[in-house]
The first five atom37 places (N, CA, C, CB, O) and aatype in JSON, in Angstrom:
{
  "aatype": [12, 1, 16, 19, 7, 9, 7, 0, 10, 7, 10, 9, 7, 7, 10, 10, 10, 0, 9, 16, 10, 1, 3, 9, 10, 0, 8, 0, 10, 16, 3, 16, 6, 3, 16, 14, 15, 16, 19, 7, 12, 9, 10, 0, 15, 10, 11, 14, 16, 10, 7, 10, 10, 7, 0, 19, 10, 0, 19, 1, 10, 3, 1, 1, 8, 8, 1, 16, 1, 14, 7, 3, 1, 7, 6, 3],
  "atom_mask": [
    [1, 1, 1, 1, 1],
    [1, 1, 1, 1, 1],
    [1, 1, 1, 1, 1],
    [1, 1, 1, 1, 1],
    [1, 1, 1, 0, 1],
    [1, 1, 1, 1, 1],
    [1, 1, 1, 0, 1],
    [1, 1, 1, 1, 1],
    [1, 1, 1, 1, 1],
    [1, 1, 1, 0, 1],
    [1, 1, 1, 1, 1],
    [1, 1, 1, 1, 1],
    [1, 1, 1, 0, 1],
    [1, 1, 1, 0, 1],
    [1, 1, 1, 1, 1],
    [1, 1, 1, 1, 1],
    [1, 1, 1, 1, 1],
    [1, 1, 1, 1, 1],
    [1, 1, 1, 1, 1],
    [1, 1, 1, 1, 1],
    [1, 1, 1, 1, 1],
    [1, 1, 1, 1, 1],
    [1, 1, 1, 1, 1],
    [1, 1, 1, 1, 1],
    [1, 1, 1, 1, 1],
    [1, 1, 1, 1, 1],
    [1, 1, 1, 1, 1],
    [1, 1, 1, 1, 1],
    [1, 1, 1, 1, 1],
    [1, 1, 1, 1, 1],
    [1, 1, 1, 1, 1],
    [1, 1, 1, 1, 1],
    [1, 1, 1, 1, 1],
    [1, 1, 1, 1, 1],
    [1, 1, 1, 1, 1],
    [1, 1, 1, 1, 1],
    [1, 1, 1, 1, 1],
    [1, 1, 1, 1, 1],
    [1, 1, 1, 1, 1],
    [1, 1, 1, 0, 1],
    [1, 1, 1, 1, 1],
    [1, 1, 1, 1, 1],
    [1, 1, 1, 1, 1],
    [1, 1, 1, 1, 1],
    [1, 1, 1, 1, 1],
    [1, 1, 1, 1, 1],
    [1, 1, 1, 1, 1],
    [1, 1, 1, 1, 1],
    [1, 1, 1, 1, 1],
    [1, 1, 1, 1, 1],
    [1, 1, 1, 0, 1],
    [1, 1, 1, 1, 1],
    [1, 1, 1, 1, 1],
    [1, 1, 1, 0, 1],
    [1, 1, 1, 1, 1],
    [1, 1, 1, 1, 1],
    [1, 1, 1, 1, 1],
    [1, 1, 1, 1, 1],
    [1, 1, 1, 1, 1],
    [1, 1, 1, 1, 1],
    [1, 1, 1, 1, 1],
    [1, 1, 1, 1, 1],
    [1, 1, 1, 1, 1],
    [1, 1, 1, 1, 1],
    [1, 1, 1, 1, 1],
    [1, 1, 1, 1, 1],
    [1, 1, 1, 1, 1],
    [1, 1, 1, 1, 1],
    [1, 1, 1, 1, 1],
    [1, 1, 1, 1, 1],
    [1, 1, 1, 0, 1],
    [1, 1, 1, 1, 1],
    [1, 1, 1, 1, 1],
    [1, 1, 1, 0, 1],
    [1, 1, 1, 1, 1],
    [1, 1, 1, 1, 1]
  ],
  "atom_positions": [
    [[88.42, 92.91, 89.16], [88.96, 94.24, 89.29], [87.98, 95.15, 90.03], [89.28, 94.8, 87.91], [88.37, 96.05, 90.77]],
    [[86.7, 94.88, 89.81], [85.68, 95.67, 90.49], [85.76, 95.47, 92.0], [84.28, 95.3, 89.98], [85.6, 96.43, 92.76]],
    [[86.01, 94.25, 92.43], [86.09, 93.95, 93.85], [87.25, 94.69, 94.5], [86.22, 92.45, 94.08], [87.13, 95.16, 95.63]],
    [[88.36, 94.79, 93.81], [89.52, 95.5, 94.35], [89.2, 96.99, 94.53], [90.75, 95.33, 93.42], [89.55, 97.59, 95.54]],
    [[88.53, 97.56, 93.55], [88.15, 98.97, 93.64], [87.17, 99.23, 94.76], [0.0, 0.0, 0.0], [87.31, 100.2, 95.51]],
    [[86.16, 98.38, 94.89], [85.18, 98.52, 95.97], [85.87, 98.33, 97.32], [84.02, 97.5, 95.8], [85.57, 99.06, 98.27]],
    [[86.78, 97.38, 97.41], [87.52, 97.17, 98.66], [88.37, 98.37, 99.02], [0.0, 0.0, 0.0], [88.46, 98.74, 100.19]],
    [[89.01, 98.99, 98.02], [89.83, 100.17, 98.28], [88.97, 101.34, 98.76], [90.62, 100.56, 97.02], [89.36, 102.08, 99.66]],
    [[87.81, 101.51, 98.15], [86.91, 102.57, 98.59], [86.41, 102.32, 100.01], [85.72, 102.69, 97.63], [86.3, 103.25, 100.81]],
    [[86.11, 101.07, 100.32], [85.69, 100.72, 101.68], [86.8, 100.95, 102.68], [0.0, 0.0, 0.0], [86.54, 101.4, 103.8]],
    [[88.03, 100.64, 102.31], [89.18, 100.88, 103.17], [89.35, 102.37, 103.46], [90.45, 100.32, 102.52], [89.57, 102.76, 104.61]],
    [[89.24, 103.18, 102.44], [89.37, 104.63, 102.62], [88.24, 105.15, 103.5], [89.37, 105.36, 101.25], [88.47, 105.98, 104.39]],
    [[87.03, 104.68, 103.27], [85.89, 105.1, 104.09], [86.07, 104.69, 105.54], [0.0, 0.0, 0.0], [85.77, 105.47, 106.45]],
    [[86.55, 103.47, 105.77], [86.79, 103.0, 107.13], [87.87, 103.8, 107.83], [0.0, 0.0, 0.0], [87.76, 104.1, 109.02]],
    [[88.92, 104.15, 107.09], [89.99, 104.96, 107.68], [89.51, 106.36, 108.03], [91.18, 105.04, 106.73], [89.87, 106.9, 109.07]],
    [[88.69, 106.96, 107.16], [88.15, 108.28, 107.46], [87.22, 108.25, 108.67], [87.41, 108.83, 106.26], [87.24, 109.16, 109.5]],
    [[86.42, 107.21, 108.78], [85.57, 107.05, 109.95], [86.4, 106.87, 111.21], [84.63, 105.85, 109.77], [86.08, 107.44, 112.26]],
    [[87.48, 106.1, 111.13], [88.34, 105.88, 112.29], [89.02, 107.17, 112.73], [89.39, 104.81, 111.96], [89.13, 107.43, 113.93]],
    [[89.46, 107.97, 111.79], [90.11, 109.24, 112.14], [89.12, 110.15, 112.84], [90.68, 109.93, 110.88], [89.44, 110.79, 113.85]],
    [[87.9, 110.22, 112.31], [86.88, 111.06, 112.92], [86.52, 110.58, 114.32], [85.63, 111.09, 112.04], [86.46, 111.37, 115.26]],
    [[86.28, 109.28, 114.46], [85.95, 108.74, 115.77], [87.09, 108.9, 116.77], [85.59, 107.28, 115.65], [86.86, 109.19, 117.94]],
    [[88.31, 108.72, 116.3], [89.45, 108.85, 117.2], [89.58, 110.27, 117.72], [90.74, 108.43, 116.49], [89.89, 110.48, 118.89]],
    [[89.35, 111.25, 116.85], [89.43, 112.63, 117.3], [88.34, 112.95, 118.33], [89.31, 113.58, 116.11], [88.59, 113.61, 119.33]],
    [[87.13, 112.47, 118.07], [86.03, 112.72, 118.99], [86.27, 112.02, 120.32], [84.7, 112.25, 118.39], [86.12, 112.63, 121.38]],
    [[86.65, 110.75, 120.28], [86.89, 110.0, 121.5], [88.11, 110.5, 122.26], [87.06, 108.54, 121.19], [88.13, 110.47, 123.49]],
    [[89.11, 110.95, 121.56], [90.32, 111.44, 122.23], [90.0, 112.68, 123.05], [91.42, 111.75, 121.2], [90.49, 112.83, 124.17]],
    [[89.19, 113.56, 122.51], [88.82, 114.76, 123.28], [87.93, 114.41, 124.46], [88.11, 115.76, 122.38], [88.05, 115.01, 125.53]],
    [[87.04, 113.45, 124.28], [86.12, 113.09, 125.36], [86.8, 112.28, 126.46], [84.96, 112.31, 124.8], [86.48, 112.46, 127.63]],
    [[87.72, 111.39, 126.1], [88.3, 110.47, 127.07], [89.6, 110.95, 127.69], [88.51, 109.16, 126.43], [89.98, 110.47, 128.76]],
    [[90.29, 111.85, 127.07], [91.6, 112.25, 127.58], [91.6, 113.66, 128.17], [92.62, 112.17, 126.49], [92.65, 114.3, 128.24]],
    [[90.45, 114.15, 128.59], [90.4, 115.46, 129.24], [91.03, 115.42, 130.63], [88.96, 115.95, 129.33], [91.5, 116.45, 131.12]],
    [[91.04, 114.28, 131.25], [91.64, 114.16, 132.57], [93.1, 113.76, 132.44], [90.88, 113.14, 133.43], [93.53, 113.22, 131.42]],
    [[93.85, 114.03, 133.48], [95.28, 113.7, 133.46], [95.53, 112.22, 133.74], [96.02, 114.54, 134.48], [96.59, 111.7, 133.38]],
    [[94.61, 111.54, 134.37], [94.79, 110.14, 134.76], [94.17, 109.19, 133.74], [94.18, 109.89, 136.13], [93.42, 108.28, 134.11]],
    [[94.48, 109.39, 132.49], [93.94, 108.54, 131.44], [94.72, 107.22, 131.42], [94.01, 109.25, 130.04], [95.94, 107.23, 131.32]],
    [[94.02, 106.08, 131.53], [94.72, 104.8, 131.51], [95.32, 104.51, 130.13], [93.77, 103.67, 131.91], [94.85, 105.02, 129.12]],
    [[96.34, 103.68, 130.12], [97.02, 103.37, 128.87], [96.16, 102.5, 127.95], [98.33, 102.66, 129.16], [96.4, 102.44, 126.75]],
    [[95.16, 101.82, 128.52], [94.29, 100.99, 127.67], [93.46, 101.86, 126.73], [93.37, 100.13, 128.54], [93.13, 101.43, 125.62]],
    [[93.11, 103.06, 127.16], [92.37, 103.96, 126.28], [93.24, 104.33, 125.08], [91.91, 105.25, 127.05], [92.74, 104.4, 123.96]],
    [[94.51, 104.57, 125.32], [95.43, 104.86, 124.22], [95.57, 103.7, 123.26], [0.0, 0.0, 0.0], [95.66, 103.89, 122.05]],
    [[95.6, 102.49, 123.79], [95.71, 101.31, 122.94], [94.44, 101.12, 122.11], [95.97, 100.05, 123.78], [94.51, 100.74, 120.94]],
    [[93.3, 101.39, 122.7], [92.04, 101.26, 121.96], [91.97, 102.3, 120.86], [90.82, 101.41, 122.91], [91.58, 101.99, 119.73]],
    [[92.36, 103.53, 121.16], [92.34, 104.59, 120.17], [93.32, 104.3, 119.03], [92.67, 105.93, 120.82], [93.05, 104.64, 117.88]],
    [[94.45, 103.69, 119.35], [95.44, 103.37, 118.34], [94.98, 102.23, 117.42], [96.76, 103.0, 118.99], [95.37, 102.18, 116.26]],
    [[94.15, 101.34, 117.94], [93.71, 100.21, 117.13], [92.47, 100.52, 116.3], [93.44, 99.03, 118.02], [92.01, 99.66, 115.54]],
    [[91.92, 101.71, 116.42], [90.72, 102.05, 115.66], [90.98, 102.11, 114.16], [90.18, 103.38, 116.13], [90.17, 101.63, 113.37]],
    [[92.1, 102.69, 113.76], [92.37, 102.86, 112.33], [92.46, 101.53, 111.57], [93.66, 103.62, 112.14], [91.73, 101.34, 110.6]],
    [[93.31, 100.61, 111.99], [93.37, 99.36, 111.22], [92.09, 98.54, 111.32], [94.54, 98.52, 111.7], [91.68, 97.89, 110.36]],
    [[91.45, 98.57, 112.48], [90.23, 97.78, 112.67], [89.1, 98.3, 111.78], [89.79, 97.81, 114.13], [88.48, 97.52, 111.05]],
    [[88.83, 99.59, 111.83], [87.74, 100.15, 111.03], [88.09, 100.17, 109.54], [87.41, 101.55, 111.5], [87.19, 100.08, 108.7]],
    [[89.36, 100.3, 109.2], [89.75, 100.23, 107.8], [89.46, 98.87, 107.21], [0.0, 0.0, 0.0], [88.89, 98.76, 106.12]],
    [[89.85, 97.83, 107.92], [89.59, 96.47, 107.47], [88.1, 96.17, 107.45], [90.31, 95.46, 108.37], [87.6, 95.55, 106.51]],
    [[87.38, 96.61, 108.47], [85.95, 96.4, 108.54], [85.24, 97.12, 107.38], [85.4, 96.89, 109.88], [84.3, 96.58, 106.8]],
    [[85.68, 98.31, 107.05], [85.09, 99.05, 105.94], [85.3, 98.35, 104.62], [0.0, 0.0, 0.0], [84.4, 98.3, 103.79]],
    [[86.5, 97.81, 104.4], [86.79, 97.1, 103.16], [85.94, 95.84, 103.02], [88.27, 96.75, 103.08], [85.37, 95.59, 101.96]],
    [[85.86, 95.06, 104.08], [85.08, 93.83, 104.05], [83.6, 94.13, 103.87], [85.3, 93.02, 105.33], [82.92, 93.47, 103.08]],
    [[83.11, 95.12, 104.58], [81.7, 95.47, 104.49], [81.34, 96.0, 103.1], [81.35, 96.52, 105.55], [80.28, 95.66, 102.57]],
    [[82.2, 96.8, 102.52], [81.93, 97.33, 101.18], [81.88, 96.22, 100.14], [83.0, 98.36, 100.79], [81.01, 96.23, 99.28]],
    [[82.79, 95.27, 100.22], [82.8, 94.16, 99.26], [81.55, 93.29, 99.44], [84.08, 93.3, 99.43], [80.93, 92.88, 98.46]],
    [[81.19, 93.0, 100.68], [80.01, 92.17, 100.92], [78.74, 92.86, 100.45], [79.88, 91.82, 102.41], [77.88, 92.23, 99.84]],
    [[78.6, 94.16, 100.73], [77.43, 94.89, 100.29], [77.36, 94.97, 98.77], [77.42, 96.29, 100.88], [76.28, 94.85, 98.19]],
    [[78.5, 95.17, 98.13], [78.52, 95.22, 96.67], [78.14, 93.87, 96.06], [79.89, 95.64, 96.16], [77.38, 93.83, 95.09]],
    [[78.64, 92.8, 96.62], [78.3, 91.47, 96.1], [76.82, 91.17, 96.29], [79.14, 90.4, 96.79], [76.19, 90.58, 95.41]],
    [[76.27, 91.57, 97.43], [74.85, 91.34, 97.66], [74.02, 92.16, 96.66], [74.47, 91.71, 99.12], [73.04, 91.66, 96.11]],
    [[74.4, 93.4, 96.45], [73.68, 94.25, 95.52], [73.84, 93.74, 94.09], [74.17, 95.7, 95.64], [72.88, 93.74, 93.32]],
    [[75.03, 93.33, 93.75], [75.32, 92.83, 92.4], [74.55, 91.54, 92.12], [76.84, 92.6, 92.22], [74.11, 91.32, 91.0]],
    [[74.38, 90.71, 93.13], [73.7, 89.43, 92.98], [72.18, 89.59, 92.88], [74.05, 88.51, 94.14], [71.52, 88.8, 92.2]],
    [[71.61, 90.6, 93.54], [70.16, 90.72, 93.6], [69.59, 91.71, 92.59], [69.74, 91.13, 94.97], [68.38, 91.95, 92.59]],
    [[70.43, 92.3, 91.74], [69.91, 93.22, 90.72], [69.1, 92.44, 89.7], [71.05, 93.99, 90.03], [69.55, 91.4, 89.22]],
    [[67.91, 92.94, 89.36], [67.11, 92.23, 88.36], [67.73, 92.36, 86.97], [65.68, 92.77, 88.34], [68.25, 93.41, 86.61]],
    [[67.68, 91.28, 86.22], [68.2, 91.28, 84.86], [69.71, 91.09, 84.77], [0.0, 0.0, 0.0], [70.26, 91.15, 83.67]],
    [[70.38, 90.88, 85.87], [71.83, 90.7, 85.85], [72.15, 89.21, 85.73], [72.48, 91.31, 87.14], [71.62, 88.39, 86.48]],
    [[73.01, 88.87, 84.77], [73.36, 87.48, 84.54], [74.72, 87.11, 85.13], [73.36, 87.19, 83.06], [75.28, 86.06, 84.8]],
    [[75.26, 87.96, 86.0], [76.54, 87.66, 86.62], [77.73, 88.03, 85.78], [0.0, 0.0, 0.0], [78.86, 87.67, 86.12]],
    [[77.52, 88.76, 84.67], [78.63, 89.17, 83.82], [79.3, 90.37, 84.42], [78.17, 89.47, 82.39], [78.63, 91.27, 84.94]],
    [[80.61, 90.41, 84.37], [81.36, 91.53, 84.96], [82.29, 92.14, 83.97], [82.14, 91.09, 86.16], [83.0, 93.1, 84.3]]
  ]
}
């Protein structure tokens, strides 16, 4: 159950990072009228990519931290 919670928090963190990055990149890259469609596709794929990356990274970091804590016997 702990892993699901950590994964959900990582997903939310990744989505918030993606929204922030997308807003910054959208203003920087779409100031011109001749913006290629590939930039739009990249900006659209940021949310699912960073959301998934955030969830995976959060779970891996938690497992590493949980495994290396002194005095922990692996009980959850």
